[in-house]
C-alpha positions in Angstrom: -49.4 -140.8 81.1 -47.0 -139.5 78.5 -47.0 -137.3 75.6 -43.9 -137.4 73.0 -42.7 -135.2 70.2 -42.2 -137.0 67.0 -39.9 -136.3 64.4 -42.1 -134.3 62.5 -42.4 -132.0 65.6 -45.7 -132.8 66.6 -47.1 -134.3 69.9 -48.4 -137.7 70.5 -50.5 -139.5 73.3 -51.2 -139.4 75.8 -49.9 -143.4 76.3 -49.2 -145.3 79.2 -45.7 -146.4 80.7 -46.3 -150.2 78.8 -46.9 -148.8 75.6 -43.8 -146.0 75.6 -41.7 -149.2 76.8 -43.3 -151.1 73.6 -42.3 -148.1 71.7 -38.9 -148.1 72.6 -38.6 -151.9 72.2 -39.4 -151.2 68.6 -37.2 -148.4 67.9 -40.3 -146.0 67.8 -38.8 -143.8 71.0 -35.0 -143.5 71.5 -32.8 -141.5 74.1 -33.3 -138.4 72.1 -37.3 -138.2 72.3 -38.6 -135.2 74.2 -41.5 -136.6 76.8 -43.6 -134.8 78.8 -45.3 -136.4 81.7 -48.8 -135.6 83.0 -49.2 -133.0 85.5 -45.8 -131.5 84.8 -44.7 -128.7 82.6 -41.2 -130.0 81.8 -40.1 -131.4 78.6 -37.3 -134.0 79.1 -35.5 -136.5 76.9 -36.5 -139.8 77.7 -33.3 -140.8 79.1 -33.7 -138.5 82.0 -36.5 -140.6 83.0 -35.0 -143.2 85.3 -38.0 -145.7 84.7 -37.0 -146.5 81.3 -33.2 -147.0 81.8 -33.4 -150.7 81.4 -35.0 -150.4 78.0 -33.0 -148.2 76.4 -30.4 -149.5 77.6 -31.4 -153.3 75.9 -32.3 -151.4 73.2 -28.8 -149.6 72.5 -27.4 -153.0 73.1 -29.2 -154.4 70.2 -28.4 -151.8 68.1 -24.9 -150.9 68.6 -22.3 -152.4 66.4 -20.1 -155.1 67.4 -16.9 -153.0 69.2 -14.3 -154.5 67.5 -16.1 -153.4 64.5 -13.5 -151.3 62.3 -14.7 -147.9 61.0 -16.2 -148.0 57.8 -15.0 -146.8 54.9 -18.0 -147.1 52.2 -17.9 -144.5 49.7 -20.1 -141.9 50.3 -21.3 -142.6 53.7 -20.2 -139.4 55.4 -22.3 -137.6 52.2 -25.5 -139.4 53.2 -25.4 -138.6 57.0 -24.2 -135.5 56.3 -27.5 -135.2 53.8 -29.8 -136.6 56.3 -28.8 -134.5 59.1 -28.8 -130.8 56.8 -32.2 -132.4 55.7 -34.0 -132.8 59.2 -31.8 -129.7 60.5 -31.4 -129.5 64.1 -32.3 -127.3 67.1 -29.2 -126.6 69.0 -30.1 -124.9 72.7 -26.9 -124.1 74.3 -28.5 -123.3 77.9 -30.4 -126.9 77.7 -26.9 -128.3 76.8 -25.1 -126.8 79.7 -28.4 -127.9 82.2 -28.4 -131.2 81.3 -24.4 -131.8 81.5 -24.9 -130.1 85.1 -27.8 -132.8 86.0 -25.7 -135.7 84.2 -22.3 -135.0 86.1 -24.3 -134.5 89.3 -26.2 -138.0 88.8 -22.7 -139.8 88.2 -20.6 -137.4 90.3 -17.7 -139.5 91.0 -17.1 -141.5 87.5 -17.6 -138.1 85.6 -15.3 -136.0 88.0 -13.0 -138.7 88.3 -12.9 -140.0 84.7 -12.3 -136.4 83.4 -9.8 -135.4 86.0 -7.5 -138.2 85.1 -7.8 -137.6 81.2 -7.3 -134.3 81.2 -4.3 -134.9 83.7 -2.8 -137.2 81.1 -3.7 -134.8 78.2 -1.8 -132.0 79.9 1.5 -134.2 80.5 1.7 -135.7 76.4 -0.7 -132.7 74.8 2.4 -130.1 74.6 4.6 -132.5 72.7 4.0 -131.9 69.1 2.7 -134.9 66.7 2.7 -137.4 69.1 0.7 -135.2 71.5 -1.5 -133.7 69.0 -2.6 -137.5 67.8 -2.7 -139.0 71.6 -5.1 -135.8 72.8 -7.3 -137.0 70.1 -7.7 -140.7 71.2 -8.0 -139.4 75.1 -10.4 -137.0 74.5 -12.4 -139.2 72.3 -12.5 -141.6 74.8 -13.7 -139.5 77.5 -16.6 -138.7 75.2 -17.3 -141.9 74.4 -17.8 -142.9 77.9 -20.4 -139.7 78.5 -22.1 -140.7 75.2 -23.0 -144.1 77.0 -24.4 -142.6 80.1 -26.4 -140.2 78.3 -27.9 -142.9 75.9 -28.7 -144.9 79.2 -26.1 -147.3 79.3 -23.8 -149.2 82.2 -20.7 -146.6 81.4 -17.5 -147.4 83.7 -14.2 -145.7 84.2 -12.6 -148.1 81.6 -15.0 -147.0 78.9 -12.8 -143.5 78.9 -10.3 -145.6 77.3 -12.0 -147.9 75.0 -11.0 -145.6 72.2 -7.6 -147.3 72.1 -9.4 -150.5 70.9 -12.1 -148.7 69.2 -10.5 -146.5 66.8 -7.0 -145.6 67.9 -5.5 -145.2 64.3 -8.5 -142.9 62.7 -8.6 -140.7 66.1 -4.4 -140.3 65.8 -5.0 -139.4 62.4 -7.7 -137.1 63.1 -5.7 -135.4 65.9 -2.6 -135.0 63.6 -4.4 -133.8 60.3 -7.0 -131.4 61.8 -4.1 -129.8 64.2 -2.0 -129.1 61.1 -4.5 -127.8 58.9 -5.9 -125.7 62.1 -2.5 -123.9 62.5 -2.3 -123.5 58.8 -5.4 -121.6 58.7 -4.5 -119.7 61.6 -1.4 -118.7 60.7 -2.8 -117.6 57.0 -5.4 -115.6 58.2 -6.6 -116.6 62.2 -10.3 -116.8 61.1 -10.0 -120.1 58.8 -8.3 -121.4 61.8 -11.0 -120.6 64.2 -13.6 -121.6 61.9 -12.2 -125.4 61.2 -11.4 -125.6 65.0 -15.2 -125.2 65.7 -16.0 -127.8 62.8 -13.5 -130.4 63.8 -12.5 -130.2 67.4 -15.7 -130.0 69.4 -17.1 -133.1 67.8 -14.8 -135.1 65.8 -13.1 -137.8 67.8 -16.9 -138.6 68.7 -18.1 -138.7 65.4 -15.3 -141.5 64.8 -16.2 -143.7 67.4 -20.1 -143.4 67.0 -20.4 -143.4 63.4 -17.4 -145.5 63.0 -16.1 -143.5 60.0 -12.3 -143.4 58.9 -10.9 -139.7 60.2 -11.1 -137.7 56.8 -14.9 -138.7 56.6 -15.7 -138.2 60.0 -14.0 -134.5 59.6 -15.9 -133.8 56.4 -19.3 -134.8 58.1 -18.6 -132.6 61.2 -17.7 -129.6 59.1 -20.6 -129.9 57.0 -23.1 -130.5 60.1 -21.5 -127.8 62.2 -21.6 -125.3 59.3 -25.3 -125.1 59.1 -25.3 -123.7 62.3 -21.8 -122.5 63.3 -22.5 -119.7 65.2 -24.4 -121.6 67.4 -21.9 -124.1 68.0 -19.3 -121.2 68.4 -21.4 -119.7 70.7 -21.2 -123.1 72.9 -17.7 -123.2 72.7 -17.6 -119.6 74.2 -20.1 -120.5 76.8 -18.0 -123.8 78.0 -14.8 -121.5 77.7 -16.3 -119.2 80.0 -17.1 -122.0 82.2 -13.8 -123.7 82.7 -12.5 -119.7 83.8 -15.1 -119.4 86.1 -13.7 -123.0 87.8 -10.5 -122.2 87.4 -10.9 -119.1 89.4 -13.2 -120.8 91.8 -10.2 -121.8 93.9 -8.8 -123.4 91.1 -10.9 -126.9 92.7 -14.2 -125.6 90.7 -12.2 -126.4 87.2 -12.6 -130.2 88.4 -16.6 -129.7 88.0 -16.2 -127.7 85.1 -14.4 -130.0 83.2 -17.0 -132.4 83.0 -19.9 -130.6 82.9 -18.4 -129.0 79.5 -17.6 -132.3 78.6 -21.1 -133.3 79.1 -22.6 -130.4 77.6 -20.7 -131.1 74.3 -21.8 -134.7 74.1 -25.4 -133.7 74.2 -24.8 -131.1 71.8 -23.3 -134.1 69.9 -26.7 -136.1 70.3 -28.5 -132.8 69.4 -27.2 -132.8 66.1 -25.6 -136.0 65.0 -28.4 -138.2 66.9 -31.1 -139.7 64.3 -34.4 -138.2 65.6 -37.0 -140.6 67.1 -39.4 -142.6 64.4 -43.1 -141.2 64.3 -45.3 -143.5 66.4 -48.3 -144.9 64.7 -50.6 -142.5 66.4 -53.0 -140.0 66.1 -51.7 -136.5 67.1 -52.6 -135.1 70.4 -54.9 -132.2 70.1 -53.6 -128.8 71.1 -54.1 -127.2 74.3 
């Protein structure tokens, strides 16, 4: 039997595994729904229960937009998404993001480590070239995050997904890389602090917003800025912790950085889900009695 937390923060259940599978199929629970298996004390995301992987994958496949879908340029869509995020708010738990990132990498070790090593090797080679490097950096990193997002959502992922950004949104990602880097550099030169503020708002989640929400580059930048600004210091704290993990990995005979990089990327994508993913729909059940 399971208990879940609805979008209103209340508990629902206990329910059987069959009922929970039905709620997944109906869209009443998703990969970010928090679930407690009776007899245990740890609340986990639904995607962390392997027995529901098939249902989550089927639901995601049914709800996902076609791969060839062009980024949306509908006026006001970024504002509407930002309004929804700010209205429901979000709770970013740095330690939880890191621990989930660790678990995901351990579960898909060779795929996550191999893809991260390959992408960051390419970024190291091309990233130092002004303009072209800035553009391609966003494309490659966006593709890597896209692969992690599929794993987090319980979907099947493979190495090729780390390069899917070239087909899904190459131009918006390239423009994002160019424009955001130039503006961050300008902010840093002028007063340093504006550059730091913009880097946190844009660079952590911007490419994934473009890919996941199918937005044009400026709409994605605005959505990311508004959402991150709500709890900027928490997101900044996450960025600092991720930076420390990378430093510790580099100090661990250098080899450790190859493990730290995918953990950091997974943690950031989990943070993206916590901030930008719509919350589960409240099931039509009575709240569980407080224990």
